[in-house]
N, C-alpha and C positions, 0 to 999 in steps of 0.2 A: 504494500500500500504506500510505502514511503516514496517509491519511484513514481507513483501516480501524482503524489503531491508535488514532487520536484518538477515533473513535466508541466503540471498546471501552473505552477509559480513561474516557470521559465517561459511560458507561452506569452508572447507579447503581440501576437497577430490576431486577426479576426478568427473567432472560433467557428465561423460558418463557412470557412473555405472548404470546398469539396475535395475529398481525397478519393483516390481510386479504391474501390472496394476489393480488399484482399482477404484471404482466410485469416491472416494474422490480425488484421484490423477488426474483423468480426469477433475473433477470440478475445482481443483486448476490450472491445466494447461489451462483450458478454461478461467479462470479469468485472468491469467497472459497474455495469448494471447490477450484478449480484452484490457488489460491495455497497452500492447505493441503497439497495433493498435492505441489506443487513443493517446499515447505519440507521435507516428510517425505522426499522423494527426496534432497534436498541433505543432510539430516541422516544418511541412510544412507550416502551417498558419503563424508562426513567421517568417520563411524565406521569405515568400511571402510579408509580411508587410515590412520587412527590404528592400526587393528589390524595392517595390513601392517608399519608401522614397529615396533610393539611385538613382533610375532612375530619379525621379523628381529633385533631387539636381544636378545630372550629366548633365541633359538637361537644367539646369538653370531656371527651372520653379518655384523654391522656393529658398529662401535665406538660409544661414547657420542657422540663428536663427529660421526660420520657420521649418527647418528640425529637429532641436533640440526640439522645442515645439511639433512637430508632434510625434516624437519618445516618448516624455514624455507622451503625451496624450494616445498613444498606450500602454504605460507601458513597452517600450522596450529600454529605455535610458540606463539601466544598462547593456544591451547586448553590447552596443557600446562604451560608455564612461568608459573604464576600464583603470586602471593605466598602465598596460603593453602596451597599445595602445596609450599612450599619446605622444605628440610631444617631451616632455622632455626625455622620455624613449629611444627614438631612437637617441638622440644627443650624 
């Protein structure tokens, strides 16, 4: 996947330039499509888990500390506790 990111970053030309269809291009496109599908599925799972925690906290089924612990257990605490979302940042 890193080579795809490097190619995308290095690309300074129009993305809609037509290329001759070759078997290698089809295979690369299939790999990219599969990677995009996997990334979308992962994003949906992350969003679903965040929504579970938010719903439980909103309905007062869990405490603040329990929510933080749950997010930590899920490995999602870094998605939520970011400096730009801190209480001090909005003051």
